[in-house]
C-alpha positions in Angstrom: 20.5 -110.1 83.7 22.1 -112.8 81.8 18.9 -114.4 80.1 18.4 -110.4 78.9 21.7 -110.8 77.2 21.3 -114.1 75.2 19.3 -112.5 72.4 22.8 -110.3 71.9 24.9 -112.6 72.4 23.4 -115.1 70.0 23.5 -112.3 67.3 27.2 -111.6 68.0 28.4 -114.8 68.8 30.5 -112.7 71.8 31.4 -115.2 74.4 30.5 -113.6 77.6 31.3 -116.9 79.7 34.9 -115.6 78.4 34.4 -111.7 79.1 33.0 -112.3 82.2 35.8 -113.8 83.6 38.7 -112.6 85.9 41.2 -111.0 83.8 44.3 -113.3 82.7 42.1 -116.5 83.7 42.6 -119.1 81.0 39.3 -118.9 79.5 37.2 -122.4 78.8 36.8 -122.9 75.1 33.7 -121.6 73.6 30.8 -123.9 72.4 30.3 -124.3 68.5 27.4 -121.9 68.9 29.3 -119.2 70.4 32.4 -118.5 68.3 34.6 -115.5 68.9 33.4 -112.5 66.5 36.2 -112.0 64.0 35.9 -108.4 61.5 37.4 -106.3 59.3 36.7 -102.3 58.6 35.9 -101.4 55.2 38.3 -98.5 55.9 38.8 -95.5 53.5 35.9 -96.0 51.6 32.4 -94.6 52.7 34.0 -92.5 56.0 35.3 -90.1 53.1 33.5 -87.0 52.6 32.4 -88.7 49.5 33.3 -92.3 48.2 36.3 -92.6 46.0 37.8 -89.0 47.4 40.3 -91.3 49.1 41.1 -93.2 46.0 38.8 -96.4 46.8 35.3 -97.3 46.0 33.7 -100.7 47.3 33.0 -103.5 44.8 30.8 -106.4 45.3 33.7 -108.8 45.1 35.1 -107.0 48.3 32.6 -108.8 50.4 32.9 -112.2 49.2 36.8 -111.7 49.3 36.5 -111.0 53.0 34.0 -114.0 53.6 35.9 -116.3 52.1 38.9 -115.5 54.1 37.3 -116.5 57.0 35.9 -113.1 58.7 32.4 -113.0 59.7 31.8 -109.1 60.4 32.4 -105.8 58.4 32.5 -102.6 60.3 31.7 -99.7 57.6 32.6 -96.6 58.7 30.0 -94.2 57.2 30.6 -90.2 56.9 26.8 -89.6 56.8 27.3 -86.0 57.9 28.3 -84.9 54.4 25.6 -86.2 52.7 22.5 -84.4 54.3 21.0 -81.0 54.5 22.8 -77.9 55.6 19.3 -77.0 57.6 16.5 -79.2 59.6 15.6 -81.9 58.9 18.7 -82.5 57.7 17.6 -85.2 55.4 19.9 -87.6 54.4 20.5 -87.7 50.7 18.3 -90.7 49.0 21.1 -91.5 46.4 23.7 -91.8 49.1 21.2 -94.2 51.3 20.7 -96.4 48.3 24.5 -97.0 48.2 24.4 -97.7 52.0 21.3 -100.0 51.4 23.4 -101.7 48.5 26.5 -102.5 51.3 23.8 -104.0 53.4 22.4 -106.1 50.8 26.1 -107.2 49.8 27.0 -108.1 53.4 23.7 -110.0 53.8 24.2 -111.8 50.5 27.5 -112.8 51.6 26.7 -114.3 55.4 28.2 -111.0 57.0 27.1 -109.0 59.9 27.2 -105.5 59.2 28.5 -102.8 61.8 26.8 -99.3 60.3 29.2 -96.7 61.9 28.7 -93.1 62.4 32.0 -91.7 61.3 33.9 -88.2 60.9 31.6 -85.8 62.1 34.4 -83.3 62.9 31.6 -80.2 63.3 30.2 -82.4 65.9 33.2 -82.9 68.3 34.4 -79.0 67.6 30.8 -77.6 68.6 28.6 -80.6 70.2 26.0 -78.1 71.6 25.2 -76.9 68.2 25.6 -80.0 66.2 23.6 -82.2 69.0 20.1 -81.8 67.2 21.4 -82.7 63.8 23.3 -85.8 65.0 20.1 -87.1 66.8 17.9 -86.2 63.3 20.6 -88.2 61.2 20.1 -91.2 63.6 16.5 -90.7 63.5 16.2 -91.3 59.6 18.9 -93.9 59.5 16.9 -96.1 62.4 13.6 -95.5 60.7 15.2 -96.8 57.4 16.9 -99.8 58.9 14.0 -100.9 60.9 12.9 -104.4 59.2 16.9 -105.3 58.5 17.7 -108.4 60.4 19.7 -108.6 63.7 23.0 -109.0 61.3 22.8 -105.1 60.8 24.0 -103.5 63.7 24.4 -99.8 64.5 27.4 -98.2 65.8 26.2 -94.7 67.6 29.8 -92.7 67.0 33.1 -93.5 66.0 36.0 -92.2 68.5 34.1 -89.3 70.2 36.7 -86.4 71.0 37.3 -82.6 71.4 34.8 -80.4 73.1 32.6 -84.0 73.0 33.7 -84.5 76.4 32.5 -87.4 78.9 29.3 -84.8 80.0 28.1 -84.0 76.7 28.7 -87.3 75.0 26.8 -89.4 77.9 23.9 -87.0 77.5 23.7 -87.0 73.6 24.1 -91.2 73.4 21.0 -91.6 75.9 18.9 -89.0 73.8 20.1 -90.6 70.6 19.6 -94.1 72.1 16.1 -93.1 72.9 15.4 -92.0 69.3 16.8 -95.5 67.9 14.8 -97.4 70.3 11.5 -96.2 68.7 12.1 -98.6 65.8 14.9 -100.6 67.0 14.0 -101.5 70.4 16.2 -105.0 70.1 18.7 -104.3 67.5 22.2 -104.1 68.8 23.9 -100.8 69.1 27.6 -100.2 69.5 28.9 -97.6 71.6 32.2 -96.3 73.0 34.0 -93.8 75.4 35.5 -90.2 74.8 38.9 -89.6 74.3 38.9 -91.7 70.5 37.4 -94.8 72.2 39.9 -95.0 74.8 40.1 -97.7 77.0 41.1 -95.5 79.8 38.0 -93.8 79.6 35.5 -96.6 80.0 34.7 -95.7 83.7 33.4 -92.3 82.1 30.9 -94.0 79.8 27.4 -94.0 81.1 25.2 -96.2 79.8 21.4 -96.6 80.1 21.3 -99.5 82.7 17.9 -100.9 81.5 19.3 -101.1 77.8 21.0 -104.5 77.5 21.4 -104.4 73.5 24.6 -102.7 74.0 27.7 -103.6 73.0 30.9 -101.5 74.3 34.0 -100.7 72.0 37.5 -99.3 72.4 40.1 -98.6 69.8 43.7 -99.8 70.5 46.8 -98.4 68.5 49.6 -98.2 71.1 52.7 -97.9 70.9 51.2 -95.2 68.9 54.8 -94.4 67.5 55.1 -98.0 66.0 51.5 -98.1 64.7 51.4 -94.5 63.1 55.1 -93.9 61.9 55.4 -92.3 58.3 51.5 -91.5 58.6 51.0 -88.7 56.6 47.5 -87.1 58.7 49.7 -87.1 62.0 52.1 -84.7 62.8 55.7 -85.6 63.3 55.2 -88.9 62.4 58.3 -89.4 60.2 60.5 -88.5 63.1 59.1 -92.1 64.4 60.4 -94.3 61.4 62.2 -97.1 62.6 60.4 -97.5 65.8 60.0 -101.5 66.2 57.8 -104.1 67.9 59.5 -107.1 68.9 57.0 -108.9 71.0 59.0 -108.7 74.3 57.9 -109.1 77.8 57.5 -105.7 78.3 55.9 -104.7 75.2 53.5 -107.6 75.6 52.5 -106.4 79.3 51.5 -103.0 78.1 48.7 -104.6 76.0 48.0 -107.4 78.4 47.3 -104.6 81.5 45.5 -102.3 78.8 43.2 -105.3 78.0 42.9 -106.5 81.6 41.1 -103.0 82.7 39.0 -103.2 79.4 37.9 -106.8 80.5 37.7 -105.8 84.4 35.4 -102.7 83.3 33.1 -105.3 81.2 33.1 -107.6 83.8 31.6 -105.1 86.6 29.6 -103.7 84.4 27.9 -106.9 82.3 28.5 -105.7 78.9 30.3 -107.2 76.1 33.6 -105.5 74.9 34.3 -105.3 71.1 37.8 -104.0 69.9 36.5 -102.1 67.1 39.8 -100.8 65.5 43.4 -102.2 65.8 46.1 -102.2 63.0 49.7 -100.6 62.3 50.4 -98.3 59.6 52.0 -99.6 56.2 55.4 -98.2 56.9 56.6 -100.1 59.6 58.0 -103.6 58.3 55.0 -106.0 57.7 56.9 -108.9 59.8 56.4 -106.6 62.9 53.2 -105.2 61.9 52.1 -109.0 61.9 53.8 -109.8 65.2 52.0 -107.1 66.8 48.5 -108.0 65.3 48.9 -111.4 66.2 49.5 -110.7 70.3 46.8 -107.9 70.0 44.1 -110.5 68.4 44.9 -113.0 70.6 45.0 -111.2 73.7 41.7 -109.8 72.7 40.3 -113.6 72.3 41.5 -114.6 75.3 39.4 -112.0 77.0 36.3 -113.0 75.2 36.6 -109.7 72.8 35.0 -109.2 69.3 37.5 -107.8 67.4 37.8 -105.9 63.6 41.0 -104.9 62.2 41.8 -101.6 60.9 41.7 -101.9 57.8 40.8 -104.5 54.7 42.6 -102.6 51.8 44.1 -99.0 52.3 47.4 -97.8 54.5 46.8 -100.1 57.1 45.4 -102.9 54.6 45.6 -106.9 55.3 44.4 -107.0 51.4 46.5 -105.7 48.3 43.7 -104.3 46.3 46.7 -104.2 43.3 47.7 -107.8 43.4 44.3 -108.9 44.2 45.6 -110.9 47.2 45.8 -111.2 51.1 49.2 -110.0 52.7 49.8 -113.2 53.9 51.5 -112.4 57.3 48.8 -110.1 58.3 45.8 -112.4 57.5 47.7 -115.4 59.1 48.3 -112.9 61.9 44.8 -112.4 62.2 43.2 -115.7 61.2 45.7 -118.3 61.9 43.1 -121.3 62.2 41.3 -119.9 59.0 
């Protein structure tokens, strides 16, 4: 089993020798060839219904800025479902596909791995039975289009399955979709996570094809939610949470440690690498507390051998200030203290 995982580990530089340890064990230092993967989400760009709808468009400089800061991966949330025909065969708009080609080219030119993440398909969450064929058809096109890309280009099957896309339906759909992807991409790394918004608590309900060892399992973490999402306009009632603090007390840290121990234990039992695909605190929290929380989450993930990607680059959670054209130092130092 370990031999089969080696190509994936070399690709992602995920230290399975660490993540496979007993939770809370002190990990051995990784060798130079096995470095913990550190990434950032390109959030609020391409997962908008149309790029620019949420006030941001990707620029070529964004990729070099991210690389120079010390990150080696970009997770690229993409709203594919807004750019396909309404009827079968659900053809992806060629202009939009060209835009994703540009993103891939920029990532490669800057030495960044890129995770192409299928994001924001509300119809699938509300009515998975009706929309499953469309989802598979879209992935068939993505897989065929990018089949000749290097291993540094990864696929993420679906961001945060939720709603009526329950565990039973999701397990069936992911297996069906993976079989389509593997026709043209037998060895490409594919990221997949559990239901309930990629909750670590739902990892035991995630059923993966045992013979497919080129899978990376993701979970997202935003607890305590009243702290990380206070004042977030898209969350009902969040203004009432303004003033919620995170001081890094033993109890606050223990909540995070226990959650990550559960994810690590599942990864060890199932021999799957674990990837913390999203974590972050919204800008209405004091930046010093955001940085304190962010640093503890990142170090806790690293101690268990998890790769991670911060949410996100330059919007409401942003570590980078696009108006000032500079990183927000407390957040960048929290993420990359040894850059």
